[in-house]
C-alpha positions as CSV (number, residue, x, y, z in Angstrom):
1,M,109.3,86.6,146.9
2,G,107.9,85.7,143.5
3,H,104.4,86.5,144.7
4,S,105.3,90.0,145.8
5,H,106.9,90.7,142.4
6,T,103.9,89.6,140.3
7,H,101.6,91.4,142.8
8,G,103.6,94.6,142.2
9,H,103.7,94.1,138.5
10,H,99.9,93.9,138.4
11,H,99.5,97.1,140.4
12,G,102.1,98.8,138.1
13,S,100.1,98.1,135.0
14,S,96.7,99.0,136.5
15,N,98.3,102.3,137.9
16,K,99.8,103.0,134.5
17,S,96.5,102.6,132.5
18,A,94.6,104.6,135.2
19,L,97.2,107.5,135.0
20,K,97.2,107.4,131.2
21,W,93.4,107.7,130.7
22,A,93.1,110.3,133.5
23,F,95.9,112.3,131.8
24,F,94.2,112.3,128.4
25,L,90.9,113.3,129.9
26,I,92.3,116.1,132.0
27,F,94.7,117.5,129.5
28,S,92.0,117.7,126.8
29,Y,89.6,119.5,129.0
30,M,92.4,121.8,130.4
31,I,92.7,123.3,126.9
32,V,88.9,123.9,126.8
33,E,89.1,125.6,130.1
34,V,92.0,127.9,129.1
35,I,90.1,129.0,126.0
36,G,86.9,129.3,128.0
37,G,88.6,131.3,130.7
38,L,90.1,133.8,128.1
39,V,86.8,134.1,126.2
40,T,84.6,134.6,129.3
41,N,87.3,136.6,131.1
42,S,87.0,134.4,134.2
43,L,90.0,134.1,136.6
44,A,88.2,131.2,138.4
45,L,88.1,129.3,135.2
46,L,91.7,130.2,134.4
47,S,92.9,129.2,137.8
48,D,90.9,125.9,137.5
49,A,92.7,125.5,134.2
50,G,96.0,126.2,136.0
51,H,95.0,123.5,138.5
52,M,94.2,121.2,135.6
53,L,97.5,121.9,133.9
54,S,99.3,120.9,137.1
55,D,97.0,117.8,137.2
56,A,97.9,116.9,133.7
57,A,101.6,117.5,134.5
58,A,101.3,115.4,137.6
59,L,99.5,112.6,135.8
60,G,102.0,112.8,132.9
61,L,105.0,112.8,135.2
62,S,103.6,110.0,137.3
63,Y,103.0,107.9,134.1
64,I,106.5,108.5,132.9
65,A,107.8,107.8,136.4
66,L,106.0,104.5,136.6
67,T,107.3,103.6,133.1
68,F,110.8,104.6,134.1
69,G,110.5,102.9,137.5
70,Q,109.9,99.6,135.8
71,R,113.2,99.8,133.9
72,A,115.7,97.2,135.0
73,A,118.6,98.0,137.3
74,S,122.0,98.4,135.8
75,N,125.6,98.4,137.1
76,K,125.5,102.2,137.4
77,K,121.9,102.4,138.8
78,T,121.6,99.4,141.0
79,F,118.1,100.3,142.2
80,G,117.0,101.0,138.6
81,Y,115.0,104.2,138.1
82,K,112.6,103.8,141.0
83,R,113.6,107.1,142.6
84,F,112.5,108.9,139.4
85,E,108.9,108.6,140.7
86,I,109.7,110.5,143.9
87,L,111.6,113.2,142.0
88,A,108.6,113.6,139.7
89,A,106.3,114.0,142.8
90,F,108.7,116.6,144.2
91,I,108.8,118.7,141.0
92,N,105.1,118.4,140.7
93,G,104.5,119.6,144.3
94,M,106.8,122.6,143.8
95,T,105.0,123.5,140.5
96,L,101.7,123.5,142.4
97,I,103.0,125.9,144.9
98,A,104.3,128.2,142.1
99,I,100.9,128.1,140.3
100,S,99.0,129.0,143.4
101,M,101.3,132.0,144.1
102,Y,100.5,133.3,140.6
103,I,96.8,132.8,141.1
104,F,96.9,134.7,144.5
105,F,98.7,137.6,142.7
106,E,96.1,137.7,139.8
107,A,93.2,137.5,142.2
108,Y,94.6,140.4,144.3
109,Q,94.6,142.5,141.1
110,R,91.0,141.6,140.3
111,L,89.8,142.2,143.8
112,M,91.1,145.8,143.5
113,N,89.4,146.2,140.1
114,P,86.7,143.5,139.4
115,P,86.3,143.0,135.6
116,E,83.2,141.9,133.7
117,V,82.7,138.2,133.4
118,V,80.5,136.2,130.9
119,S,78.8,134.1,133.5
120,T,76.8,131.8,131.2
121,G,79.8,130.5,129.4
122,M,81.7,130.3,132.7
123,L,78.8,128.1,134.2
124,I,78.7,125.7,131.2
125,I,82.5,125.2,131.1
126,S,82.9,124.8,134.9
127,S,80.0,122.3,135.0
128,L,81.6,120.2,132.3
129,G,84.9,120.5,134.1
130,L,83.3,119.0,137.2
131,L,82.1,116.0,135.2
132,V,85.5,115.5,133.7
133,N,87.1,115.6,137.1
134,I,84.6,113.1,138.5
135,A,85.4,110.8,135.6
136,A,89.2,111.2,136.2
137,A,88.7,110.5,139.9
138,F,86.8,107.3,139.2
139,I,89.6,106.2,136.8
140,L,92.3,106.8,139.4
141,M,90.3,105.0,142.1
142,R,90.8,101.9,140.1
143,G,94.6,102.4,140.5
144,D,96.5,101.6,143.7
145,K,96.3,105.0,145.4
146,D,96.9,103.7,149.0
147,E,100.2,102.2,148.1
148,N,101.7,104.5,145.4
149,L,102.6,108.1,146.2
150,N,102.3,109.2,142.6
151,V,98.8,107.8,142.1
152,R,97.8,109.3,145.4
153,S,99.2,112.7,144.5
154,A,97.4,112.5,141.2
155,F,94.2,111.6,143.0
156,L,94.6,114.5,145.4
157,H,95.1,116.8,142.5
158,V,91.9,115.7,140.9
159,M,89.9,116.0,144.2
160,G,91.3,119.5,144.5
161,D,90.3,120.2,140.9
162,M,86.8,119.0,141.6
163,L,86.4,121.5,144.4
164,G,87.9,124.1,142.0
165,S,85.1,123.4,139.5
166,V,82.5,123.6,142.2
167,G,84.0,127.0,143.2
168,A,83.8,128.2,139.6
169,I,80.2,127.0,139.3
170,A,79.2,128.8,142.5
171,A,81.0,132.0,141.3
172,A,79.2,131.8,137.9
173,L,75.8,131.5,139.6
174,L,76.5,134.4,141.9
175,I,77.6,136.6,139.0
176,M,74.6,135.5,136.9
177,F,71.9,136.1,139.6
178,F,73.4,138.9,141.7
179,G,75.9,140.5,139.4
180,W,78.5,139.9,142.0
181,N,81.7,140.0,140.0
182,L,83.9,139.7,143.1
183,A,82.8,136.1,143.3
184,D,85.2,135.3,140.4
185,P,88.5,136.3,142.2
186,I,87.2,134.9,145.5
187,A,86.6,131.5,143.9
188,S,90.0,131.6,142.4
189,I,91.6,132.3,145.8
190,I,89.8,129.3,147.2
191,V,91.2,127.2,144.4
192,A,94.7,128.6,145.0
193,V,94.5,127.6,148.7
194,L,93.5,124.1,147.7
195,I,96.4,123.9,145.2
196,I,98.9,125.1,147.8
197,I,97.7,122.6,150.4
198,S,98.1,119.6,148.0
199,G,101.4,121.0,146.7
200,Y,102.7,121.3,150.2
201,R,101.7,117.8,151.1
202,V,103.2,116.2,148.0
203,T,106.4,118.2,148.3
204,K,106.8,117.3,152.0
205,D,106.2,113.6,151.5
206,S,108.5,113.3,148.5
207,F,111.2,115.4,150.2
208,H,111.0,113.1,153.2
209,I,111.7,110.1,151.0
210,L,114.5,111.9,149.1
211,M,116.1,112.7,152.5
212,E,116.1,108.9,153.2
213,G,113.5,109.4,155.9
214,A,111.9,106.4,157.5
215,P,108.5,105.3,156.0
216,L,105.8,107.3,157.7
217,N,103.7,104.2,158.4
218,L,106.5,102.5,160.3
219,D,107.4,103.1,163.9
220,T,111.2,102.5,163.8
221,Q,111.5,102.1,167.6
222,E,108.8,99.5,167.5
223,V,110.6,97.6,164.6
224,K,113.8,97.7,166.6
225,N,112.1,96.4,169.8
226,T,110.6,93.6,167.7
227,L,114.1,92.5,166.6
228,L,115.3,92.8,170.2
229,S,112.4,90.5,171.3
230,L,114.2,87.6,169.6
231,R,115.9,85.8,172.5
232,E,119.1,85.2,170.6
233,V,119.5,88.9,169.9
234,K,121.4,91.0,172.5
235,D,121.6,94.3,170.6
236,V,120.6,96.1,167.4
237,H,122.8,98.8,165.9
238,D,123.5,100.6,162.6
239,F,119.8,100.4,162.2
240,H,118.4,102.2,159.1
241,V,114.9,102.2,157.6
242,W,114.2,104.2,154.5
243,S,112.2,104.2,151.3
244,I,113.6,103.7,147.8
245,T,110.3,104.9,146.4
246,S,106.8,105.3,147.9
247,D,105.9,101.6,148.0
248,F,109.4,100.1,148.4
249,P,110.6,100.3,152.0
250,A,114.1,98.9,152.9
251,L,115.9,98.1,156.1
252,S,119.5,97.4,157.1
253,C,121.0,96.7,160.5
254,H,123.5,94.7,162.6
255,L,122.2,92.2,165.1
256,V,124.6,91.3,168.0
257,V,123.9,87.7,169.0
258,H,125.3,85.4,171.7
259,A,128.5,83.7,170.8
260,D,127.0,80.2,170.6
261,V,124.0,81.0,168.4
262,N,123.5,79.7,164.9
263,D,123.8,82.8,162.6
264,Q,121.6,81.5,159.8
265,L,118.8,80.5,162.2
266,V,118.7,84.1,163.7
267,L,118.9,85.6,160.2
268,S,115.9,83.6,158.9
269,K,113.9,84.3,162.1
270,A,114.6,88.0,161.9
271,K,113.7,88.2,158.2
272,K,110.5,86.3,158.6
273,L,109.5,88.5,161.6
274,L,110.2,91.7,159.6
275,H,108.3,90.3,156.6
276,D,105.3,89.1,158.5
277,E,104.9,92.0,160.9
278,Y,106.0,95.0,158.8
279,H,105.9,93.8,155.1
280,L,109.6,94.6,154.8
281,H,110.9,92.5,151.9
282,H,114.1,94.3,151.1
283,V,116.1,93.6,154.2
284,T,119.9,93.5,154.8
285,I,121.1,92.1,158.1
286,Q,124.6,91.5,159.3
287,I,125.1,89.2,162.3
288,D,127.8,90.2,164.8
289,K,128.9,87.8,167.5
290,D,128.8,89.1,171.1
291,G,132.4,89.8,172.2
292,A,133.8,90.4,168.7
293,E,133.6,94.2,169.4
294,T,135.9,95.0,166.4
295,C,133.1,94.1,164.1
296,S,130.8,97.0,165.0
297,S,133.6,99.5,164.7
298,G,134.0,98.6,161.0
299,T,137.4,97.0,161.3
300,H,138.2,93.5,160.0
301,C,136.0,90.7,161.4
302,N,136.6,86.9,161.4
């Protein structure tokens, strides 16, 4: 158990520093893009800045969530603040959807009446934005994005942002060489679609965890069958698998065993099986003896 704790702590600190540096990088450049978007009158730049704002919020929230999540459990919050991370991811996903709606609305206005855009400034700012996003993506790749929903959501944001910058660069070039001002709102619509997709994904995943859904990478029926494969076990009931936070799955169940079986032996066998096969460390198992039916109905057991 000690090993998994230190392993988690190492990931926590590498995730935190990755999120912190990516946040500073993106937040600083987001301000540049807002000013640039207003000066050049480019919606593509402003929508990319909107995306960067949501990125900065995502990274900031994720950083706070990881910091909060490491706080010790108390009598009132027995799991500590680990759920804060999922709440942050959920708020972040909803914000993304709201931002994309606003960009769709603005782009519609501009498609009806395309304004003049200063393409040179737009090209310079969006090209620099692309470099900033590439740097942020590299920083986040050093984090543990496969395990942690917050780092993954931040990484998805930055990838979407990168595509947003590419869209703004393409629009700037089209305006510059062909005077095609419609390229600006079209590029911003593409960015808005990217934002809404990543927003939907993050919202869906975090909502699933908030609703105590089973971890998506676990087949609950398979886990149940694995427990039933122990020859001492007759039945499995009150079976629950959920996630406290993105990289903290938990399981609780009752195992009905034959009357003459050693409880502790079955317990250690079952825990080892769940640990080795499914990496489930946080496991609560109650052993019920076959024939003591009152046990499963929740009344007093001997």
